[in-house]
N, C-alpha and C positions, 0 to 999 in steps of 0.2 A: 760440057759435062753431062753425062746421061742421067736419067732419073735414078737408076740404080746407084750410080756413083754419089749423087746428091744424098740419097737415103743412107748409104754407108757413111758418108761424111757426117751427117746429122747424128747417126747412132754413135759414131766415134766421139763426137763432141759431147754428146749426152753422157757417155761413159766417163769421159774426162771430168766433167762437172761433178758427177756422182762420186768419183774417186777423190776429188779435191774436197768435197763436202765431208766424205767419210774420214779423210785425214784430219780435217779441222775439228770434227767432232771427237775423234780419238784423242787429239792433243788436248782439247778442253777437258775430257774425262780424266786423262792422266794427270793433268795439272790440278784439277779439283781433288782427285784421289790423294795426290801428294799433300795438298793443303790439309785434308782431313787427317792424314797420318801425323801431321804436326800438332794436332789438337791433343791436349792432355785432358781426357774426359772428366777425370776427377777434379782437375783444376777448373775445367769449364763449368762444372756443376756449381763450384764455389763462386765463380765469376757471375753466373746467372743469378745466384741468390743475393749477391750484393749489387746487382744492376739497379741503377736509379731510373725508374720508369718515367719520372717527370722529365728527365733529360732526353729520354727516347722520344717522348711526345714532342718536346721542343725541337729535336732534330727533324722529325717528320714535318712539323709545322714550318720550319725554316726551309726545308727542301720544297715544300709546296709553294712558298713565297718565291723561291728560285725559279720554279716553273712558271709562276705568274709573271715574273719580271721578264723571263725569256719570251713569253707570249706577247707581252707588251712591246718588246723590241721588234718582234716579227710584225706585229700589227702596225707599228710606225713605218716599217719598210713598205708594207702593203699600201698604207695611206699615201706614200710617195708615188706609187703607181696609180693612184686614184681609186683604190678599193678600201672600203670600210667594213671591218668585222669587229665584233665584240671581243674583248680579251678572253672571255669564257669560251667562245667558239674556237679561238686559236689554241687555247690551253687544252681543250678537249681533243683537238687534232694531235697535239703534242703527246698526250697520254696514249692515244691509239698508236702513234708512231713508236712509242716505247714498247708497246706490245709486239709490233712487227720486228723491232730490233732484237728482242730477246727470244722470240719464238719463230723467226724465220732464219734460215741458214746463211745469212749475209751480215755484213757490218753496216749496210746502208739501206736495208729494207724499210726502216722507219722513215728515212728521208724521202724515199720514192713514194711512200704512202702519203706523206705530208704534202709533197708537190702535187700528186694526183688529186688529193681531196681538196686542197686549197685552190688548185686550178679549176676544178669543177665548181667550186663555191663562188669564186670571183670571175669565172668564165674567161680565164686567161692562164693557161699552164705556163707560158713563158714568164709572166710576171711572178707567179708562184715559185717557179724554179729560181729566178733571180733573187727573190726574197730569202729563200732557204740557203742558197749559196752564200749570199752576203751575211746571213745570220751565222752560218758555220765559220766563215772567215773572220768575222768580228770576234766571235767566241774564242777562236783559236788565238787571235792576237791578245785577247784578255788573259788566256792561260799562259801564253809566252811571257807576257809582261809580269804576271805574278811570279813565274819561275825566275825571271831575270832580276827581280827585286828581292824576293824572299830567300833565294838560295844563298847569295853572299851575305845577307843580313842575319839570317837565323840558322842556317844549317851548320852543324859541327864540321870541323876540318877533316874528320875521319870519313866523311861521306865522299868517296873518291869521284863519284859521278858529278859532284857539284860543279866543278870548273867546266867540265864538258857541257853540262846542261846550260850553264850561263852563256858560254860561247855560241853554242848551237842556237839557242833561243833568240839571242840578239842578232845573229847572222841571218837566220830565217826570217825574223821579224823585219829587219831592214830590207832584205830582198823582196819580200812580199809587199811591204809598204811602198817600195819604189815601183814595183810592177803595177800596183793599183793606180798610180798616177802617170806612169810613162807609157806611151803608146809605141808600138813597134814602128821603126822607120820604114819609109816606102820601099827601100831596097830589100829589107827583111820580109816585108809583106809580099813583095813580088816573088821572092824565093819560096816562101811558105805556100803561096797560092799555086805554085807550079807542082807541088806535091799534094796529092789528094788528102792524105791523112793530116798533114800539117795545115793544109788549107781549112779543113774542118775545125782543127784546134784553134786556128787564128780567128775564124768566124765566131766560135764560141767565146773566146777571150774578148773579142771586140764587143760582143753583146754584154758581157759582164762589166767591162770597163765603161761602156756607154751608160749602162744602168747606174753604175757607181757615181759617175760624174753628174748624171741627171739628178740623182737623189741629193748629191752634195749641193747642187745649185738651188734645189728646193728647200734646203735647210732641214731635211728630214733625218739626215745621218746623226747629228749630235744627240737628239733624244733617243734614237734607236741604240746608238753606241752606249749611252748612259745606262739604259735598261739592261742591255746584254752584259755590261761589265758588272752591274749590281747583281745580276743572276749568277755570275761566276763567284762573286764574293759570298752570296748566300749559300751556294753549294759548299764552299769551304767552311762556312759557319756551321752548316748542318753536319759535316763530318766531325768538326771539333766538338759539337754537342754530343754526338754519338760516342766519341771517345771518352767524354766526361761521364756519360752514363755507365760506361764499363770501368771507370776509374783508372784509366791508363795514365801513367805518369809522363805525359807529353804536353808541352806548352801548346796552346791553341795556334800560335803563330806558325808552327811547323806545318800545319795543314795548308798553309798558303802555297807551299810548293809540293807537298805530298799529293794533294788532290789533282793539280794539273799534270804532274808527272805521270800519275796513274792513268789520267785521261789519254795522254799520248801513248803510253804503253798499250792500252786497250785498242788503239788504232792499228796495231800490228796485226795483219790479217792471217794469223796462224790458228785462231780458234773462232768459234761463233760468238760474235759481238765482244771479242776480247775477254771472254770469261776464263778465268784462271790466270791470264797474264796480268790483268789489272790487279787482282788480289795478291798475286805473287810479288808485284812491284811494291804494293803497300806493306806487305810483311817484310820485304827486304829493307825498305827505308826505315820502318819503325824499329827493326832489329838493330840498325846502325845507331838509332837513338836510345838504345838500351832497353827496349820493350821486349819482354819474353816472347819467344816465337809463338807459343800457344795463345797468349793474350792478343798478339798482333793478328794472328789468324782468325780468332774469334771476332775481332773488330772488322777485318776485311769481309768476313762472311756476313756480318750484321749489315754492312753497307750494301752488299749484294742482295741480301734478303729484302732490304728496303726498296731497292730499285726494282726487283722482280715483283714486289707487292704492287708498286705503282704501274708496272707493265701489265699485271693481271687486271688492275682497275681499268687500264686502257682497253683490255680485251672485252671487259663488260660493256664499256662505252661503245666499243666497235659493234658489239652484238646489238646494242640498243639504238645505234646511230641511224639517222636519216638526214637527208639534205635539208629538211625543215628545221633541224636543230642548229643549222649553220646560217642563221639569218643575219643580214648586214645590220650594223648599228643604225638606229633610227634617229638618234640625237647626239649632241655633243657631250651630254653628261656621261657617256661611256668612254670618252677619250681620256685615258689615264696619262697621256704624255703631255 
């Protein structure tokens, strides 16, 4: 291929990415505009006047605890690779990752930043990547488990998605759990290695499973799993507290499946960081529970505002950050696990 052909291909690829970004941005704007049209501003004014700000404060505090537990889980995974960071350092990187999630045109910009920064801090990008991949996987299992338990126990029969959600969550959970322990047979490995792309996928998967089994043998996984599961529960509790602040007539137990379902809805790569899709899913489910559409929209936007506020805090931390702020733990007193 000539230099001109390569240049044309690069320009075509760049235009394709720009078009995709524009489409995702347009979808996000349309969905958010639709949500705004669902707001009854007279009713919203009344809702704001009766908002209990003590519950708002509690929701923020509990969400901060969720981030701290998440950081503790990642820290335990890094300890399994022989790296020691303070929980505060890992949490600071998490906040900055939120900034990149919300203000970069991808669904994974925050994870890339976390891997890059953790990798520079512990001098091992591979270990940082393994820690983030495992953290994401464990968190996904926690969300699936909450859905599988909470939907049949608490959701009303009129939520048609309930049965599908349970079946899919259990099926995906079983498949992924099996994949985490089962290695590809030699015949399958030979076939995959004969295909360049499949061989690369096999090598990546083998690194992940090797890291997983290594951490399991070092007994690092149980405390890491505990912290990450608690983080999911704290996220649910924060949403329940926010609903209480707006005096929504919804039992707190319903958020045990509303929050993880919205988490998976946001993973659909149709908008930037799932904005609009996540909020629409929340409004849809709350509507099935009898919450007025305007109140449900106000609640969904309140959660979005809280997340964006933490992302902006991450932007401030990013502007102020330096590698000196990411010092390793000096003593065992910082070990929260």
